[in-house]
N, CA, C and O atoms as a DFTB+ gen file, in Angstrom:
804 C
 N C O
     1  1     141.445      77.872     -69.049
     2  2     140.082      77.361     -69.101
     3  2     139.312      77.708     -67.836
     4  3     138.103      77.935     -67.890
     5  1     139.999      77.751     -66.692
     6  2     139.332      78.088     -65.438
     7  2     138.786      79.499     -65.477
     8  3     137.697      79.765     -64.967
     9  1     139.563      80.432     -66.099
    10  2     139.100      81.810     -66.191
    11  2     137.839      81.873     -67.046
    12  3     136.880      82.561     -66.696
    13  1     137.842      81.140     -68.188
    14  2     136.652      81.159     -69.022
    15  2     135.452      80.591     -68.272
    16  3     134.346      81.121     -68.375
    17  1     135.667      79.511     -67.516
    18  2     134.563      78.915     -66.771
    19  2     133.982      79.920     -65.783
    20  3     132.763      80.032     -65.654
    21  1     134.845      80.648     -65.088
    22  2     134.378      81.671     -64.162
    23  2     133.602      82.754     -64.891
    24  3     132.536      83.173     -64.438
    25  1     134.138      83.213     -66.028
    26  2     133.468      84.258     -66.794
    27  2     132.152      83.749     -67.375
    28  3     131.171      84.490     -67.442
    29  1     132.133      82.495     -67.791
    30  2     130.919      81.900     -68.338
    31  2     129.830      81.830     -67.269
    32  3     128.683      82.201     -67.518
    33  1     130.195      81.354     -66.079
    34  2     129.235      81.277     -64.980
    35  2     128.773      82.670     -64.555
    36  3     127.604      82.876     -64.230
    37  1     129.709      83.623     -64.562
    38  2     129.336      84.996     -64.226
    39  2     128.352      85.546     -65.258
    40  3     127.416      86.262     -64.902
    41  1     128.559      85.216     -66.536
    42  2     127.636      85.648     -67.581
    43  2     126.246      85.068     -67.395
    44  3     125.245      85.762     -67.574
    45  1     126.189      83.788     -67.034
    46  2     124.894      83.164     -66.751
    47  2     124.227      83.868     -65.577
    48  3     123.026      84.134     -65.611
    49  1     125.013      84.173     -64.526
    50  2     124.459      84.856     -63.352
    51  2     123.949      86.248     -63.715
    52  3     122.884      86.659     -63.256
    53  1     124.709      86.977     -64.544
    54  2     124.249      88.304     -64.978
    55  2     122.961      88.184     -65.773
    56  3     122.033      88.972     -65.589
    57  1     122.905      87.192     -66.661
    58  2     121.692      87.000     -67.456
    59  2     120.475      86.697     -66.596
    60  3     119.409      87.278     -66.799
    61  1     120.628      85.788     -65.637
    62  2     119.517      85.444     -64.751
    63  2     119.104      86.657     -63.917
    64  3     117.916      86.941     -63.763
    65  1     120.099      87.367     -63.384
    66  2     119.804      88.559     -62.585
    67  2     119.134      89.644     -63.403
    68  3     118.218      90.313     -62.924
    69  1     119.594      89.827     -64.661
    70  2     118.985      90.843     -65.521
    71  2     117.544      90.483     -65.855
    72  3     116.667      91.347     -65.862
    73  1     117.303      89.203     -66.130
    74  2     115.936      88.784     -66.413
    75  2     115.019      88.973     -65.218
    76  3     113.895      89.454     -65.359
    77  1     115.501      88.593     -64.039
    78  2     114.699      88.746     -62.824
    79  2     114.444      90.218     -62.518
    80  3     113.336      90.585     -62.126
    81  1     115.460      91.065     -62.692
    82  2     115.290      92.500     -62.440
    83  2     114.300      93.118     -63.409
    84  3     113.491      93.963     -63.026
    85  1     114.363      92.693     -64.671
    86  2     113.421      93.205     -65.666
    87  2     111.994      92.814     -65.314
    88  3     111.076      93.627     -65.423
    89  1     111.812      91.569     -64.891
    90  2     110.489      91.099     -64.506
    91  2     109.950      91.883     -63.315
    92  3     108.753      92.154     -63.224
    93  1     110.861      92.246     -62.394
    94  2     110.437      92.934     -61.177
    95  2     110.223      94.430     -61.373
    96  3     109.324      95.009     -60.763
    97  1     111.046      95.069     -62.227
    98  2     111.063      96.531     -62.263
    99  2     110.559      97.170     -63.552
   100  3     110.288      98.370     -63.566
   101  1     110.426      96.409     -64.632
   102  2     109.955      96.998     -65.893
   103  2     108.453      96.756     -66.012
   104  3     108.018      95.608     -66.105
   105  1     107.663      97.816     -66.011
   106  2     106.204      97.637     -66.085
   107  2     105.801      96.975     -67.407
   108  3     106.245      97.378     -68.482
   109  1     104.970      95.975     -67.305
   110  2     104.439      95.329     -68.496
   111  2     105.420      94.457     -69.253
   112  3     105.181      94.125     -70.414
   113  1     106.529      94.074     -68.612
   114  2     107.501      93.223     -69.291
   115  2     106.929      91.817     -69.455
   116  3     106.550      91.172     -68.477
   117  1     106.871      91.349     -70.708
   118  2     106.373      89.997     -70.943
   119  2     107.559      89.039     -71.061
   120  3     108.707      89.427     -70.845
   121  1     107.268      87.794     -71.405
   122  2     108.327      86.786     -71.426
   123  2     109.375      87.073     -72.495
   124  3     110.542      86.719     -72.326
   125  1     108.971      87.714     -73.599
   126  2     109.968      88.011     -74.638
   127  2     110.972      89.054     -74.150
   128  3     112.173      88.914     -74.383
   129  1     110.489      90.097     -73.476
   130  2     111.389      91.135     -72.950
   131  2     112.333      90.545     -71.907
   132  3     113.534      90.817     -71.926
   133  1     111.792      89.740     -70.998
   134  2     112.611      89.127     -69.951
   135  2     113.654      88.191     -70.562
   136  3     114.815      88.204     -70.154
   137  1     113.245      87.386     -71.532
   138  2     114.171      86.435     -72.156
   139  2     115.276      87.146     -72.922
   140  3     116.448      86.786     -72.812
   141  1     114.898      88.160     -73.699
   142  2     115.890      88.896     -74.486
   143  2     116.868      89.627     -73.573
   144  3     118.064      89.679     -73.862
   145  1     116.371      90.193     -72.473
   146  2     117.251      90.883     -71.524
   147  2     118.217      89.911     -70.872
   148  3     119.405      90.207     -70.740
   149  1     117.717      88.756     -70.465
   150  2     118.585      87.745     -69.853
   151  2     119.661      87.285     -70.837
   152  3     120.827      87.148     -70.468
   153  1     119.270      87.047     -72.081
   154  2     120.241      86.625     -73.096
   155  2     121.253      87.732     -73.374
   156  3     122.424      87.454     -73.630
   157  1     120.808      88.978     -73.324
   158  2     121.714      90.111     -73.547
   159  2     122.798      90.170     -72.479
   160  3     123.960      90.441     -72.785
   161  1     122.422      89.918     -71.221
   162  2     123.417      89.898     -70.157
   163  2     124.452      88.805     -70.357
   164  3     125.642      89.016     -70.122
   165  1     123.995      87.633     -70.791
   166  2     124.914      86.517     -71.039
   167  2     125.833      86.810     -72.222
   168  3     127.044      86.603     -72.145
   169  1     125.248      87.291     -73.313
   170  2     126.050      87.591     -74.505
   171  2     127.049      88.710     -74.216
   172  3     128.193      88.659     -74.667
   173  1     126.613      89.717     -73.462
   174  2     127.523      90.813     -73.122
   175  2     128.769      90.337     -72.404
   176  3     129.851      90.892     -72.590
   177  1     128.617      89.305     -71.581
   178  2     129.781      88.785     -70.850
   179  2     130.748      88.039     -71.757
   180  3     131.889      87.799     -71.361
   181  1     130.327      87.667     -72.959
   182  2     131.201      86.957     -73.899
   183  2     131.836      87.880     -74.930
   184  3     132.842      87.519     -75.542
   185  1     131.270      89.057     -75.130
   186  2     131.700      89.939     -76.213
   187  2     133.158      90.397     -76.154
   188  3     133.741      90.603     -77.218
   189  1     133.793      90.572     -74.980
   190  2     135.192      91.011     -75.016
   191  2     136.117      90.064     -75.772
   192  3     137.182      90.484     -76.224
   193  1     135.738      88.803     -75.918
   194  2     136.608      87.834     -76.583
   195  2     136.274      87.613     -78.047
   196  3     136.787      86.670     -78.648
   197  1     135.419      88.461     -78.652
   198  2     135.097      88.253     -80.058
   199  2     136.266      88.589     -80.976
   200  3     136.235      88.257     -82.161
   201  1     137.310      89.251     -80.437
   202  2     138.472      89.551     -81.268
   203  2     139.372      88.333     -81.467
   204  3     140.287      88.378     -82.290
   205  1     139.136      87.262     -80.743
   206  2     139.922      86.030     -80.879
   207  2     138.992      84.942     -81.401
   208  3     138.239      84.343     -80.634
   209  1     139.047      84.686     -82.714
   210  2     138.074      83.764     -83.316
   211  2     138.261      82.320     -82.856
   212  3     137.387      81.484     -83.084
   213  1     139.398      82.015     -82.204
   214  2     139.598      80.654     -81.695
   215  2     139.007      80.467     -80.299
   216  3     138.900      79.337     -79.822
   217  1     138.625      81.551     -79.647
   218  2     138.092      81.462     -78.287
   219  2     136.693      80.850     -78.295
   220  3     135.907      81.080     -79.214
   221  1     136.397      80.070     -77.261
   222  2     135.074      79.444     -77.144
   223  2     133.978      80.501     -77.048
   224  3     132.897      80.330     -77.612
   225  1     134.255      81.589     -76.338
   226  2     133.258      82.660     -76.207
   227  2     132.903      83.238     -77.569
   228  3     131.735      83.512     -77.844
   229  1     133.912      83.426     -78.427
   230  2     133.658      83.970     -79.768
   231  2     132.828      83.003     -80.594
   232  3     131.959      83.430     -81.354
   233  1     133.079      81.717     -80.461
   234  2     132.311      80.724     -81.209
   235  2     130.851      80.698     -80.739
   236  3     129.936      80.561     -81.552
   237  1     130.640      80.829     -79.427
   238  2     129.267      80.849     -78.905
   239  2     128.521      82.065     -79.450
   240  3     127.380      81.945     -79.898
   241  1     129.160      83.229     -79.412
   242  2     128.509      84.448     -79.906
   243  2     128.241      84.333     -81.404
   244  3     127.195      84.777     -81.877
   245  1     129.165      83.749     -82.150
   246  2     128.973      83.577     -83.593
   247  2     127.748      82.702     -83.870
   248  3     126.938      83.027     -84.738
   249  1     127.611      81.602     -83.139
   250  2     126.466      80.720     -83.345
   251  2     125.163      81.399     -82.911
   252  3     124.133      81.245     -83.567
   253  1     125.210      82.147     -81.811
   254  2     124.008      82.862     -81.366
   255  2     123.589      83.930     -82.373
   256  3     122.398      84.161     -82.580
   257  1     124.577      84.584     -83.003
   258  2     124.241      85.620     -83.983
   259  2     123.607      85.004     -85.225
   260  3     122.715      85.598     -85.830
   261  1     124.070      83.807     -85.606
   262  2     123.443      83.138     -86.757
   263  2     122.015      82.710     -86.426
   264  3     121.125      82.766     -87.274
   265  1     121.812      82.283     -85.187
   266  2     120.460      81.947     -84.752
   267  2     119.576      83.195     -84.748
   268  3     118.421      83.156     -85.174
   269  1     120.138      84.300     -84.260
   270  2     119.386      85.560     -84.242
   271  2     119.063      86.036     -85.650
   272  3     118.034      86.675     -85.872
   273  1     119.944      85.724     -86.609
   274  2     119.711      86.135     -87.986
   275  2     118.473      85.471     -88.572
   276  3     117.903      85.976     -89.539
   277  1     118.053      84.360     -88.007
   278  2     116.818      83.696     -88.430
   279  2     115.637      84.146     -87.561
   280  3     114.550      84.423     -88.067
   281  1     115.875      84.212     -86.238
   282  2     114.778      84.481     -85.305
   283  2     114.299      85.931     -85.375
   284  3     113.094      86.183     -85.344
   285  1     115.230      86.889     -85.470
   286  2     114.835      88.305     -85.457
   287  2     113.899      88.651     -86.618
   288  3     112.860      89.267     -86.378
   289  1     114.217      88.282     -87.868
   290  2     113.247      88.585     -88.936
   291  2     111.900      87.888     -88.744
   292  3     110.860      88.449     -89.090
   293  1     111.912      86.665     -88.194
   294  2     110.641      85.961     -87.948
   295  2     109.790      86.714     -86.932
   296  3     108.576      86.839     -87.097
   297  1     110.442      87.217     -85.874
   298  2     109.708      88.010     -84.879
   299  2     109.200      89.304     -85.497
   300  3     108.069      89.722     -85.248
   301  1     110.052      89.934     -86.307
   302  2     109.642      91.165     -86.966
   303  2     108.412      90.942     -87.832
   304  3     107.490      91.758     -87.843
   305  1     108.407      89.831     -88.555
   306  2     107.274      89.547     -89.444
   307  2     105.987      89.354     -88.649
   308  3     104.913      89.772     -89.081
   309  1     106.102      88.714     -87.478
   310  2     104.897      88.445     -86.689
   311  2     104.411      89.667     -85.912
   312  3     103.212      89.801     -85.666
   313  1     105.326      90.561     -85.522
   314  2     104.954      91.703     -84.681
   315  2     104.867      93.019     -85.451
   316  3     103.890      93.757     -85.321
   317  1     105.887      93.307     -86.250
   318  2     105.944      94.594     -86.945
   319  2     106.442      94.365     -88.370
   320  3     107.632      94.541     -88.635
   321  1     105.556      93.974     -89.296
   322  2     105.987      93.633     -90.655
   323  2     106.764      94.740     -91.358
   324  3     107.624      94.448     -92.189
   325  1     106.481      96.014     -91.043
   326  2     107.189      97.095     -91.725
   327  2     108.673      97.123     -91.370
   328  3     109.483      97.607     -92.161
   329  1     109.048      96.608     -90.181
   330  2     110.457      96.617     -89.777
   331  2     111.292      95.581     -90.503
   332  3     112.506      95.527     -90.307
   333  1     110.676      94.759     -91.336
   334  2     111.453      93.789     -92.103
   335  2     112.443      94.475     -93.040
   336  3     113.471      93.896     -93.389
   337  1     112.137      95.703     -93.447
   338  2     113.069      96.442     -94.302
   339  2     114.405      96.637     -93.610
   340  3     115.439      96.717     -94.274
   341  1     114.401      96.715     -92.276
   342  2     115.639      96.830     -91.510
   343  2     116.147      95.456     -91.114
   344  3     117.346      95.193     -91.199
   345  1     115.268      94.589     -90.690
   346  2     115.680      93.319     -90.092
   347  2     116.352      92.381     -91.085
   348  3     117.328      91.718     -90.736
   349  1     115.847      92.312     -92.319
   350  2     116.419      91.351     -93.274
   351  2     117.851      91.710     -93.656
   352  3     118.703      90.821     -93.638
   353  1     118.173      92.979     -94.005
   354  2     119.584      93.285     -94.289
   355  2     120.505      93.053     -93.092
   356  3     121.632      92.584     -93.254
   357  1     120.021      93.383     -91.882
   358  2     120.824      93.137     -90.685
   359  2     121.078      91.648     -90.512
   360  3     122.195      91.237     -90.199
   361  1     120.049      90.844     -90.715
   362  2     120.194      89.399     -90.577
   363  2     121.197      88.846     -91.578
   364  3     122.038      88.020     -91.223
   365  1     121.114      89.290     -92.817
   366  2     122.063      88.827     -93.829
   367  2     123.484      89.241     -93.480
   368  3     124.423      88.464     -93.657
   369  1     123.643      90.465     -92.985
   370  2     124.972      90.943     -92.604
   371  2     125.525      90.134     -91.446
   372  3     126.692      89.741     -91.458
   373  1     124.674      89.879     -90.427
   374  2     125.124      89.104     -89.269
   375  2     125.560      87.710     -89.684
   376  3     126.521      87.171     -89.134
   377  1     124.871      87.123     -90.642
   378  2     125.177      85.761     -91.059
   379  2     126.413      85.703     -91.951
   380  3     127.261      84.824     -91.794
   381  1     126.508      86.641     -92.882
   382  2     127.500      86.500     -93.947
   383  2     128.792      87.265     -93.717
   384  3     129.863      86.770     -94.070
   385  1     128.727      88.449     -93.140
   386  2     129.898      89.321     -93.172
   387  2     130.414      89.799     -91.821
   388  3     131.585      90.162     -91.711
   389  1     129.571      89.808     -90.791
   390  2     129.956      90.450     -89.532
   391  2     131.209      89.850     -88.931
   392  3     132.115      90.586     -88.541
   393  1     131.285      88.520     -88.846
   394  2     132.401      87.908     -88.136
   395  2     133.699      88.014     -88.908
   396  3     134.761      88.163     -88.304
   397  1     133.640      87.940     -90.237
   398  2     134.860      88.124     -91.023
   399  2     135.363      89.557     -90.895
   400  3     136.567      89.795     -90.802
   401  1     134.420      90.520     -90.892
   402  2     134.801      91.920     -90.724
   403  2     135.457      92.153     -89.367
   404  3     136.496      92.807     -89.288
   405  1     134.864      91.629     -88.309
   406  2     135.446      91.797     -86.980
   407  2     136.828      91.145     -86.884
   408  3     137.744      91.708     -86.285
   409  1     136.972      89.958     -87.475
   410  2     138.268      89.287     -87.442
   411  2     139.335      90.102     -88.173
   412  3     140.481      90.170     -87.731
   413  1     138.952      90.719     -89.299
   414  2     139.910      91.510     -90.065
   415  2     140.304      92.792     -89.339
   416  3     141.437      93.255     -89.469
   417  1     139.377      93.370     -88.575
   418  2     139.623      94.674     -87.961
   419  2     140.259      94.604     -86.573
   420  3     141.009      95.501     -86.187
   421  1     139.962      93.543     -85.827
   422  2     140.342      93.519     -84.423
   423  2     141.550      92.632     -84.186
   424  3     141.830      91.724     -84.969
   425  1     142.263      92.900     -83.102
   426  2     143.381      92.065     -82.688
   427  2     143.141      91.634     -81.255
   428  3     142.427      92.302     -80.507
   429  1     143.746      90.506     -80.872
   430  2     143.505      89.955     -79.544
   431  2     143.935      90.941     -78.457
   432  3     144.984      91.577     -78.564
   433  1     143.116      91.061     -77.411
   434  2     143.344      91.974     -76.294
   435  2     143.501      93.420     -76.753
   436  3     144.213      94.201     -76.120
   437  1     142.847      93.773     -77.836
   438  2     142.898      95.139     -78.345
   439  2     141.749      95.969     -77.824
   440  3     141.459      95.938     -76.628
   441  1     141.074      96.728     -78.715
   442  2     140.048      97.665     -78.254
   443  2     138.783      97.017     -77.719
   444  3     137.980      97.704     -77.087
   445  1     138.566      95.705     -77.945
   446  2     137.383      95.100     -77.330
   447  2     137.545      94.990     -75.823
   448  3     136.558      94.829     -75.105
   449  1     138.778      95.075     -75.336
   450  2     139.028      95.052     -73.895
   451  2     139.129      96.499     -73.398
   452  3     140.204      96.980     -73.040
   453  1     137.986      97.166     -73.390
   454  2     137.968      98.575     -72.992
   455  2     136.553      98.975     -72.586
   456  3     135.574      98.308     -72.923
   457  1     136.475     100.070     -71.862
   458  2     135.182     100.598     -71.432
   459  2     134.388     101.116     -72.624
   460  3     133.174     100.928     -72.690
   461  1     135.075     101.773     -73.574
   462  2     134.368     102.325     -74.728
   463  2     133.753     101.220     -75.569
   464  3     132.668     101.400     -76.123
   465  1     134.434     100.064     -75.675
   466  2     133.865      98.924     -76.411
   467  2     132.666      98.356     -75.663
   468  3     131.687      97.937     -76.281
   469  1     132.740      98.341     -74.339
   470  2     131.608      97.860     -73.550
   471  2     130.360      98.695     -73.838
   472  3     129.261      98.152     -73.959
   473  1     130.530     100.007     -73.948
   474  2     129.393     100.892     -74.225
   475  2     128.893     100.690     -75.653
   476  3     127.696     100.509     -75.876
   477  1     129.817     100.720     -76.625
   478  2     129.421     100.653     -78.038
   479  2     128.785      99.310     -78.388
   480  3     127.743      99.267     -79.042
   481  1     129.406      98.219     -77.957
   482  2     128.858      96.907     -78.295
   483  2     127.586      96.601     -77.506
   484  3     126.756      95.808     -77.952
   485  1     127.426      97.225     -76.334
   486  2     126.165      97.086     -75.604
   487  2     125.033      97.808     -76.332
   488  3     123.885      97.368     -76.280
   489  1     125.348      98.915     -77.010
   490  2     124.344      99.559     -77.866
   491  2     123.922      98.616     -78.993
   492  3     122.745      98.557     -79.349
   493  1     124.883      97.880     -79.551
   494  2     124.553      96.929     -80.616
   495  2     123.629      95.835     -80.100
   496  3     122.668      95.458     -80.770
   497  1     123.924      95.325     -78.905
   498  2     123.060      94.307     -78.299
   499  2     121.665      94.882     -78.039
   500  3     120.659      94.216     -78.283
   501  1     121.614      96.120     -77.543
   502  2     120.320      96.756     -77.252
   503  2     119.508      96.952     -78.524
   504  3     118.285      96.812     -78.507
   505  1     120.172      97.272     -79.618
   506  2     119.466      97.470     -80.881
   507  2     118.847      96.156     -81.370
   508  3     117.702      96.133     -81.822
   509  1     119.612      95.066     -81.277
   510  2     119.084      93.758     -81.664
   511  2     117.944      93.352     -80.719
   512  3     116.961      92.745     -81.142
   513  1     118.093      93.697     -79.430
   514  2     117.018      93.408     -78.470
   515  2     115.757      94.179     -78.825
   516  3     114.652      93.645     -78.733
   517  1     115.919      95.435     -79.230
   518  2     114.761      96.230     -79.660
   519  2     114.089      95.604     -80.872
   520  3     112.863      95.508     -80.919
   521  1     114.876      95.178     -81.853
   522  2     114.308      94.539     -83.041
   523  2     113.563      93.252     -82.683
   524  3     112.608      92.864     -83.356
   525  1     114.021      92.595     -81.605
   526  2     113.425      91.309     -81.216
   527  2     112.198      91.464     -80.335
   528  3     111.197      90.777     -80.538
   529  1     112.266      92.364     -79.354
   530  2     111.210      92.410     -78.331
   531  2     110.579      93.777     -78.152
   532  3     109.717      93.937     -77.287
   533  1     110.972      94.760     -78.930
   534  2     110.340      96.065     -78.842
   535  2     111.036      97.029     -77.905
   536  3     112.094      96.733     -77.350
   537  1     110.425      98.181     -77.740
   538  2     111.018      99.282     -76.989
   539  2     111.334      98.919     -75.545
   540  3     112.349      99.366     -75.010
   541  1     110.501      98.131     -74.913
   542  2     110.687      97.809     -73.494
   543  2     111.973      97.055     -73.228
   544  3     112.467      97.067     -72.101
   545  1     112.534      96.392     -74.246
   546  2     113.745      95.592     -74.044
   547  2     115.028      96.384     -74.241
   548  3     116.095      95.911     -73.850
   549  1     114.963      97.565     -74.831
   550  2     116.182      98.270     -75.238
   551  2     117.064      98.659     -74.051
   552  3     118.231      98.272     -74.000
   553  1     116.524      99.415     -73.102
   554  2     117.337      99.884     -71.969
   555  2     117.769      98.733     -71.058
   556  3     118.945      98.670     -70.698
   557  1     116.865      97.812     -70.665
   558  2     117.332      96.691     -69.837
   559  2     118.418      95.854     -70.518
   560  3     119.350      95.391     -69.861
   561  1     118.297      95.663     -71.829
   562  2     119.301      94.869     -72.545
   563  2     120.636      95.600     -72.607
   564  3     121.692      94.977     -72.493
   565  1     120.593      96.926     -72.788
   566  2     121.837      97.704     -72.783
   567  2     122.530      97.594     -71.430
   568  3     123.739      97.370     -71.364
   569  1     121.769      97.752     -70.354
   570  2     122.353      97.668     -69.015
   571  2     122.869      96.262     -68.713
   572  3     123.931      96.100     -68.112
   573  1     122.110      95.245     -69.132
   574  2     122.531      93.862     -68.880
   575  2     123.797      93.526     -69.641
   576  3     124.721      92.934     -69.082
   577  1     123.848      93.903     -70.929
   578  2     125.038      93.611     -71.737
   579  2     126.257      94.358     -71.202
   580  3     127.345      93.788     -71.120
   581  1     126.083      95.623     -70.838
   582  2     127.204      96.391     -70.295
   583  2     127.720      95.827     -68.987
   584  3     128.928      95.777     -68.757
   585  1     126.799      95.399     -68.126
   586  2     127.202      94.791     -66.852
   587  2     127.983      93.512     -67.081
   588  3     129.029      93.299     -66.468
   589  1     127.471      92.648     -67.974
   590  2     128.185      91.407     -68.279
   591  2     129.548      91.664     -68.889
   592  3     130.516      90.976     -68.566
   593  1     129.629      92.647     -69.767
   594  2     130.886      92.997     -70.437
   595  2     131.945      93.446     -69.420
   596  3     133.068      92.943     -69.404
   597  1     131.553      94.402     -68.576
   598  2     132.512      94.928     -67.595
   599  2     132.896      93.874     -66.559
   600  3     134.038      93.849     -66.099
   601  1     131.968      93.013     -66.191
   602  2     132.280      91.937     -65.255
   603  2     133.297      90.970     -65.857
   604  3     134.188      90.493     -65.155
   605  1     133.170      90.682     -67.137
   606  2     134.149      89.833     -67.830
   607  2     135.552      90.425     -67.717
   608  3     136.509      89.720     -67.393
   609  1     135.665      91.732     -67.990
   610  2     136.983      92.376     -67.940
   611  2     137.550      92.388     -66.519
   612  3     138.749      92.183     -66.328
   613  1     136.698      92.627     -65.526
   614  2     137.159      92.611     -64.137
   615  2     137.635      91.218     -63.727
   616  3     138.667      91.087     -63.068
   617  1     136.906      90.196     -64.104
   618  2     137.314      88.824     -63.784
   619  2     138.606      88.456     -64.494
   620  3     139.430      87.721     -63.950
   621  1     138.784      88.962     -65.705
   622  2     140.024      88.706     -66.437
   623  2     141.210      89.333     -65.712
   624  3     142.274      88.722     -65.608
   625  1     141.024      90.547     -65.215
   626  2     142.099      91.197     -64.450
   627  2     142.390      90.443     -63.155
   628  3     143.551      90.302     -62.771
   629  1     141.357      89.962     -62.484
   630  2     141.565      89.180     -61.262
   631  2     142.307      87.882     -61.561
   632  3     143.165      87.460     -60.785
   633  1     141.980      87.257     -62.677
   634  2     142.683      86.036     -63.076
   635  2     144.153      86.298     -63.362
   636  3     145.012      85.492     -63.002
   637  1     144.445      87.420     -64.009
   638  2     145.843      87.778     -64.273
   639  2     146.602      88.045     -62.983
   640  3     147.778      87.700     -62.869
   641  1     145.930      88.661     -62.009
   642  2     146.589      88.985     -60.738
   643  2     147.043      87.726     -60.005
   644  3     148.026      87.765     -59.266
   645  1     146.345      86.617     -60.197
   646  2     146.708      85.365     -59.534
   647  2     147.746      84.568     -60.310
   648  3     148.385      83.676     -59.754
   649  1     147.920      84.884     -61.601
   650  2     148.789      84.070     -62.449
   651  2     150.087      84.751     -62.838
   652  3     151.032      84.068     -63.230
   653  1     150.171      86.077     -62.744
   654  2     151.338      86.803     -63.231
   655  2     151.899      87.708     -62.132
   656  3     151.167      88.141     -61.242
   657  1     153.200      87.988     -62.200
   658  2     153.761      88.996     -61.286
   659  2     153.128      90.363     -61.552
   660  3     152.829      90.683     -62.702
   661  1     152.922      91.163     -60.525
   662  2     152.226      92.449     -60.690
   663  2     152.855      93.365     -61.731
   664  3     152.141      94.084     -62.430
   665  1     154.189      93.350     -61.844
   666  2     154.832      94.280     -62.768
   667  2     154.647      93.897     -64.233
   668  3     154.903      94.711     -65.120
   669  1     154.209      92.674     -64.495
   670  2     154.036      92.243     -65.887
   671  2     152.578      92.283     -66.340
   672  3     152.288      91.978     -67.497
   673  1     151.667      92.651     -65.459
   674  2     150.244      92.621     -65.798
   675  2     149.871      93.820     -66.659
   676  3     150.189      94.963     -66.330
   677  1     149.192      93.541     -67.769
   678  2     148.580      94.607     -68.566
   679  2     147.075      94.523     -68.329
   680  3     146.462      93.501     -68.639
   681  1     146.473      95.571     -67.788
   682  2     145.055      95.486     -67.400
   683  2     144.127      95.308     -68.592
   684  3     144.360      95.864     -69.665
   685  1     143.080      94.532     -68.392
   686  2     142.056      94.356     -69.425
   687  2     141.068      95.507     -69.418
   688  3     140.565      95.905     -70.469
   689  1     140.793      96.038     -68.251
   690  2     139.799      97.097     -68.114
   691  2     140.475      98.453     -68.289
   692  3     140.952      99.049     -67.323
   693  1     140.509      98.934     -69.532
   694  2     141.068     100.243     -69.850
   695  2     139.981     101.085     -70.511
   696  3     138.928     100.571     -70.889
   697  1     140.248     102.383     -70.645
   698  2     139.233     103.254     -71.228
   699  2     139.075     103.014     -72.727
   700  3     137.956     102.853     -73.215
   701  1     140.199     102.990     -73.464
   702  2     140.138     102.885     -74.919
   703  2     140.730     101.597     -75.463
   704  3     140.639     101.346     -76.664
   705  1     141.334     100.776     -74.618
   706  2     141.971      99.565     -75.113
   707  2     143.338      99.848     -75.702
   708  3     143.864     100.957     -75.602
   709  1     143.908      98.810     -76.325
   710  2     145.245      98.940     -76.899
   711  2     145.199      98.620     -78.387
   712  3     144.194      98.131     -78.902
   713  1     146.295      98.904     -79.061
   714  2     146.387      98.548     -80.474
   715  2     146.183      99.755     -81.369
   716  3     146.245     100.900     -80.920
   717  1     145.938      99.479     -82.653
   718  2     145.824     100.523     -83.653
   719  2     144.485     101.255     -83.539
   720  3     143.546     100.785     -82.897
   721  1     144.434     102.414     -84.181
   722  2     143.228     103.231     -84.067
   723  2     142.087     102.730     -84.948
   724  3     140.924     102.979     -84.630
   725  1     142.381     102.033     -86.040
   726  2     141.311     101.596     -86.954
   727  2     140.319     100.664     -86.262
   728  3     139.113     100.855     -86.416
   729  1     140.781      99.654     -85.498
   730  2     139.795      98.833     -84.782
   731  2     138.941      99.632     -83.807
   732  3     137.745      99.375     -83.673
   733  1     139.548     100.602     -83.127
   734  2     138.792     101.432     -82.198
   735  2     137.733     102.243     -82.939
   736  3     136.590     102.342     -82.491
   737  1     138.122     102.827     -84.083
   738  2     137.150     103.588     -84.875
   739  2     136.018     102.696     -85.370
   740  3     134.877     103.147     -85.472
   741  1     136.318     101.447     -85.677
   742  2     135.294     100.512     -86.138
   743  2     134.279     100.257     -85.031
   744  3     133.073     100.248     -85.276
   745  1     134.776     100.047     -83.803
   746  2     133.876      99.832     -82.669
   747  2     133.051     101.089     -82.394
   748  3     131.858     100.996     -82.104
   749  1     133.675     102.253     -82.482
   750  2     132.940     103.501     -82.289
   751  2     131.847     103.663     -83.347
   752  3     130.748     104.127     -83.043
   753  1     132.153     103.277     -84.595
   754  2     131.161     103.380     -85.666
   755  2     129.967     102.475     -85.381
   756  3     128.822     102.879     -85.581
   757  1     130.228     101.248     -84.914
   758  2     129.142     100.336     -84.554
   759  2     128.286     100.957     -83.449
   760  3     127.057     100.943     -83.518
   761  1     128.961     101.505     -82.423
   762  2     128.240     102.110     -81.313
   763  2     127.399     103.302     -81.732
   764  3     126.240     103.418     -81.332
   765  1     127.980     104.201     -82.544
   766  2     127.238     105.386     -82.978
   767  2     126.051     105.002     -83.859
   768  3     124.967     105.570     -83.725
   769  1     126.254     104.038     -84.761
   770  2     125.166     103.612     -85.640
   771  2     124.010     103.048     -84.832
   772  3     122.855     103.406     -85.059
   773  1     124.319     102.165     -83.889
   774  2     123.264     101.528     -83.091
   775  2     122.607     102.523     -82.129
   776  3     121.396     102.476     -81.918
   777  1     123.408     103.422     -81.548
   778  2     122.822     104.438     -80.668
   779  2     121.893     105.362     -81.469
   780  3     120.826     105.740     -80.984
   781  1     122.294     105.720     -82.681
   782  2     121.449     106.565     -83.526
   783  2     120.167     105.829     -83.905
   784  3     119.088     106.420     -83.935
   785  1     120.295     104.515     -84.197
   786  2     119.105     103.728     -84.535
   787  2     118.139     103.646     -83.357
   788  3     116.924     103.604     -83.547
   789  1     118.681     103.624     -82.140
   790  2     117.839     103.552     -80.945
   791  2     117.285     104.908     -80.529
   792  3     116.324     104.978     -79.763
   793  1     117.885     105.983     -81.028
   794  2     117.537     107.328     -80.573
   795  2     116.066     107.650     -80.820
   796  3     115.425     108.308     -80.001
   797  1     115.541     107.194     -81.928
   798  2     114.183     107.564     -82.290
   799  2     113.094     106.676     -81.737
   800  3     111.918     106.905     -82.020
   801  1     113.453     105.655     -80.945
   802  2     112.393     104.747     -80.471
   803  2     111.674     105.309     -79.241
   804  3     110.759     104.674     -78.717
């Protein structure tokens, strides 16, 4: 629990720092861009644990995604009504199928604990940020989510170093993660889809 508390506080710090940096360095950033970027940094710090549905971090992300499934289409309707063709199916998927699919595909301490997952899932966060707050939120949200994600893995490794003998430690921060290839391909597919969706903005 102490490790989660540290990671949780680090996620809050990343979110606050990302929001402040966006306000300072992104021209014309309004409150929606700053808020979405800050939330992206916090969510990114929780994403490595979505492969364990019993983890508190996974439950928080699940509840936030259900909230986003309502809020994102509402924002789309008020700002860009034509994007509802994309937002409504995404919202339904996030609410009904995403978490069961992730649970079926992923295993604990598998490919979500990797650099490639940090990149791919940060693209997913950036895509949702774009749907919520527009083009100005995409890059800051990607950077915030990736920073939070990698910080989570580094803190996890530091926690293991204090609790386990060095020869028994399996690092959390790896390039591709561990486990079977199907979960890794699933994460890559999410990353490629979201990166392609962001390519044209």
